[in-house]
C-alpha atoms as an extended CHARMM CRD file, in Angstrom:
* protein
*
        98  EXT
         1         1  MET       CA             -0.0740000000        0.1310000000        0.0150000000  PROA      1               0.0000000000
         2         2  THR       CA              1.4530000000        3.3880000000       -1.0520000000  PROA      2               0.0000000000
         3         3  THR       CA              0.7330000000        6.4130000000        0.6710000000  PROA      3               0.0000000000
         4         4  THR       CA              1.1870000000        9.8610000000       -0.7460000000  PROA      4               0.0000000000
         5         5  SER       CA              1.9070000000       12.7120000000        1.7430000000  PROA      5               0.0000000000
         6         6  SER       CA              0.4300000000       15.7740000000        0.4640000000  PROA      6               0.0000000000
         7         7  LYS       CA              2.2220000000       18.6920000000        1.7060000000  PROA      7               0.0000000000
         8         8  PRO       CA              0.1280000000       21.7720000000        2.1060000000  PROA      8               0.0000000000
         9         9  ALA       CA              1.1950000000       24.6980000000       -0.3910000000  PROA      9               0.0000000000
        10        10  PRO       CA              3.6820000000       26.8300000000        0.9730000000  PROA      10              0.0000000000
        11        11  ILE       CA              1.9730000000       30.3960000000        1.4390000000  PROA      11              0.0000000000
        12        12  ARG       CA              3.2930000000       32.7100000000       -0.8910000000  PROA      12              0.0000000000
        13        13  ARG       CA              5.5060000000       35.8490000000        0.1130000000  PROA      13              0.0000000000
        14        14  ASP       CA              3.6690000000       38.2890000000       -1.9630000000  PROA      14              0.0000000000
        15        15  TRP       CA              0.3200000000       38.7950000000        0.2980000000  PROA      15              0.0000000000
        16        16  ILE       CA              1.6950000000       41.6620000000        1.6670000000  PROA      16              0.0000000000
        17        17  ALA       CA              2.1650000000       43.5580000000       -1.8440000000  PROA      17              0.0000000000
        18        18  LYS       CA             -1.3080000000       42.2640000000       -3.0820000000  PROA      18              0.0000000000
        19        19  SER       CA             -2.8820000000       43.6250000000        0.3490000000  PROA      19              0.0000000000
        20        20  LEU       CA             -1.0660000000       46.9080000000        0.4040000000  PROA      20              0.0000000000
        21        21  ALA       CA             -2.1110000000       47.3620000000       -3.2460000000  PROA      21              0.0000000000
        22        22  GLY       CA             -5.7780000000       46.6710000000       -2.7610000000  PROA      22              0.0000000000
        23        23  THR       CA             -5.9170000000       48.7870000000        0.4570000000  PROA      23              0.0000000000
        24        24  LEU       CA             -4.1700000000       51.8940000000       -1.1560000000  PROA      24              0.0000000000
        25        25  LEU       CA             -4.9660000000       51.5420000000       -4.7290000000  PROA      25              0.0000000000
        26        26  GLY       CA             -8.2630000000       50.2300000000       -3.8550000000  PROA      26              0.0000000000
        27        27  PHE       CA             -9.3140000000       52.9330000000       -1.8610000000  PROA      27              0.0000000000
        28        28  THR       CA             -8.0910000000       55.7450000000       -4.3590000000  PROA      28              0.0000000000
        29        29  LEU       CA            -10.2200000000       53.8610000000       -7.2780000000  PROA      29              0.0000000000
        30        30  ALA       CA            -13.4030000000       54.0550000000       -4.9020000000  PROA      30              0.0000000000
        31        31  MET       CA            -12.8120000000       57.6470000000       -4.5670000000  PROA      31              0.0000000000
        32        32  GLY       CA            -12.6610000000       58.1580000000       -8.2020000000  PROA      32              0.0000000000
        33        33  CYS       CA            -15.3430000000       56.0600000000       -9.1650000000  PROA      33              0.0000000000
        34        34  SER       CA            -17.3120000000       58.0420000000       -6.1490000000  PROA      34              0.0000000000
        35        35  GLY       CA            -16.5620000000       61.3770000000       -8.0310000000  PROA      35              0.0000000000
        36        36  LEU       CA            -17.2570000000       59.7090000000      -11.4550000000  PROA      36              0.0000000000
        37        37  LEU       CA            -20.7420000000       58.8480000000       -9.9950000000  PROA      37              0.0000000000
        38        38  ILE       CA            -21.1810000000       62.4660000000       -8.5980000000  PROA      38              0.0000000000
        39        39  LEU       CA            -20.5930000000       63.6680000000      -12.5860000000  PROA      39              0.0000000000
        40        40  ALA       CA            -22.9760000000       60.8610000000      -13.8710000000  PROA      40              0.0000000000
        41        41  THR       CA            -25.7560000000       61.6380000000      -11.9170000000  PROA      41              0.0000000000
        42        42  ALA       CA            -25.9030000000       65.5130000000      -12.0260000000  PROA      42              0.0000000000
        43        43  GLY       CA            -29.9560000000       65.4880000000      -12.4030000000  PROA      43              0.0000000000
        44        44  LEU       CA            -30.3460000000       64.1230000000       -8.7220000000  PROA      44              0.0000000000
        45        45  ALA       CA            -30.7650000000       66.3220000000       -5.5400000000  PROA      45              0.0000000000
        46        46  PRO       CA            -27.3680000000       67.2460000000       -4.3600000000  PROA      46              0.0000000000
        47        47  GLY       CA            -27.8250000000       65.6530000000       -0.9900000000  PROA      47              0.0000000000
        48        48  THR       CA            -29.0910000000       62.5480000000       -2.4440000000  PROA      48              0.0000000000
        49        49  ARG       CA            -25.9830000000       62.5750000000       -5.0100000000  PROA      49              0.0000000000
        50        50  ALA       CA            -23.6830000000       63.0660000000       -2.1890000000  PROA      50              0.0000000000
        51        51  GLN       CA            -25.2060000000       60.1170000000        0.0230000000  PROA      51              0.0000000000
        52        52  PHE       CA            -25.2180000000       57.5470000000       -2.9550000000  PROA      52              0.0000000000
        53        53  ALA       CA            -21.4990000000       58.7880000000       -3.6980000000  PROA      53              0.0000000000
        54        54  MET       CA            -20.4160000000       58.2520000000       -0.5700000000  PROA      54              0.0000000000
        55        55  TRP       CA            -22.0500000000       55.2050000000        0.5990000000  PROA      55              0.0000000000
        56        56  LEU       CA            -20.8550000000       53.6910000000       -2.7910000000  PROA      56              0.0000000000
        57        57  VAL       CA            -16.8110000000       53.8630000000       -1.5330000000  PROA      57              0.0000000000
        58        58  THR       CA            -16.7910000000       51.0980000000        0.7770000000  PROA      58              0.0000000000
        59        59  PRO       CA            -18.3380000000       48.5060000000       -1.3830000000  PROA      59              0.0000000000
        60        60  ILE       CA            -15.8460000000       49.3770000000       -4.1760000000  PROA      60              0.0000000000
        61        61  TRP       CA            -13.0660000000       49.6570000000       -1.7820000000  PROA      61              0.0000000000
        62        62  LEU       CA            -13.7090000000       46.2900000000       -0.2030000000  PROA      62              0.0000000000
        63        63  GLY       CA            -14.4420000000       44.4930000000       -3.6030000000  PROA      63              0.0000000000
        64        64  VAL       CA            -10.8750000000       45.5150000000       -4.9380000000  PROA      64              0.0000000000
        65        65  LEU       CA             -9.2450000000       44.6480000000       -1.7710000000  PROA      65              0.0000000000
        66        66  SER       CA            -10.8360000000       41.2560000000       -1.9550000000  PROA      66              0.0000000000
        67        67  GLY       CA            -10.3660000000       40.7860000000       -5.7710000000  PROA      67              0.0000000000
        68        68  CYS       CA             -6.7560000000       41.6240000000       -5.1140000000  PROA      68              0.0000000000
        69        69  PHE       CA             -5.3410000000       38.2510000000       -3.9960000000  PROA      69              0.0000000000
        70        70  PHE       CA             -6.6720000000       37.0720000000       -7.7450000000  PROA      70              0.0000000000
        71        71  PHE       CA             -3.7260000000       38.3330000000       -9.1140000000  PROA      71              0.0000000000
        72        72  SER       CA             -0.8280000000       36.0700000000       -9.5350000000  PROA      72              0.0000000000
        73        73  SER       CA              1.9330000000       38.8290000000       -8.1660000000  PROA      73              0.0000000000
        74        74  GLY       CA              1.8330000000       41.7230000000       -6.1100000000  PROA      74              0.0000000000
        75        75  LEU       CA              3.5490000000       43.4580000000       -8.7300000000  PROA      75              0.0000000000
        76        76  ARG       CA              0.3260000000       42.4280000000      -11.3170000000  PROA      76              0.0000000000
        77        77  ALA       CA             -1.7780000000       43.8650000000       -8.4470000000  PROA      77              0.0000000000
        78        78  TRP       CA              0.2490000000       47.1400000000       -8.2270000000  PROA      78              0.0000000000
        79        79  GLN       CA              0.1690000000       47.4080000000      -12.1240000000  PROA      79              0.0000000000
        80        80  TRP       CA             -3.4540000000       47.0690000000      -13.0660000000  PROA      80              0.0000000000
        81        81  LEU       CA             -4.3640000000       48.6180000000      -10.1710000000  PROA      81              0.0000000000
        82        82  GLY       CA             -2.2390000000       51.6430000000      -10.7600000000  PROA      82              0.0000000000
        83        83  GLY       CA             -3.8220000000       51.5010000000      -14.4110000000  PROA      83              0.0000000000
        84        84  ALA       CA             -7.1070000000       51.6120000000      -13.4580000000  PROA      84              0.0000000000
        85        85  ASN       CA             -6.6640000000       54.4930000000      -10.9960000000  PROA      85              0.0000000000
        86        86  LEU       CA             -4.8390000000       56.3760000000      -13.7360000000  PROA      86              0.0000000000
        87        87  LEU       CA             -7.8960000000       55.7710000000      -16.2370000000  PROA      87              0.0000000000
        88        88  VAL       CA            -10.4210000000       56.5680000000      -13.5650000000  PROA      88              0.0000000000
        89        89  PHE       CA             -8.8980000000       59.6260000000      -12.9090000000  PROA      89              0.0000000000
        90        90  ALA       CA             -8.0470000000       60.6380000000      -16.4050000000  PROA      90              0.0000000000
        91        91  THR       CA            -11.6070000000       60.3350000000      -16.9540000000  PROA      91              0.0000000000
        92        92  LEU       CA            -12.7180000000       62.1480000000      -14.0720000000  PROA      92              0.0000000000
        93        93  LEU       CA            -10.3610000000       65.1120000000      -15.0770000000  PROA      93              0.0000000000
        94        94  LEU       CA            -11.8470000000       65.3360000000      -18.5990000000  PROA      94              0.0000000000
        95        95  ALA       CA            -15.5800000000       64.4190000000      -17.6020000000  PROA      95              0.0000000000
        96        96  ARG       CA            -15.4650000000       67.4510000000      -14.7210000000  PROA      96              0.0000000000
        97        97  PRO       CA            -17.4220000000       70.6310000000      -16.0020000000  PROA      97              0.0000000000
        98        98  ALA       CA            -15.3210000000       73.8710000000      -16.8670000000  PROA      98              0.0000000000
């Protein structure tokens, strides 16, 4: 009878880089998406629009933070989330009213 000993997979060392990318860049991405939402919902009452944008930050931030562990490395997480931030803030800059 043969027994195979299955070792648990080693913990990857880049989880700190992924966590920091998700925390820092996820927050800025959520803030940028909130700003885009404010611009997109210009027809709503200002109080309603501000509350909706404010409450949208947390789900986006936590979604990015939990999704950042699907990246293959910490460097990829920083690159993709950094690119997403650049895209969102460039769109926000171009779409703002004059």
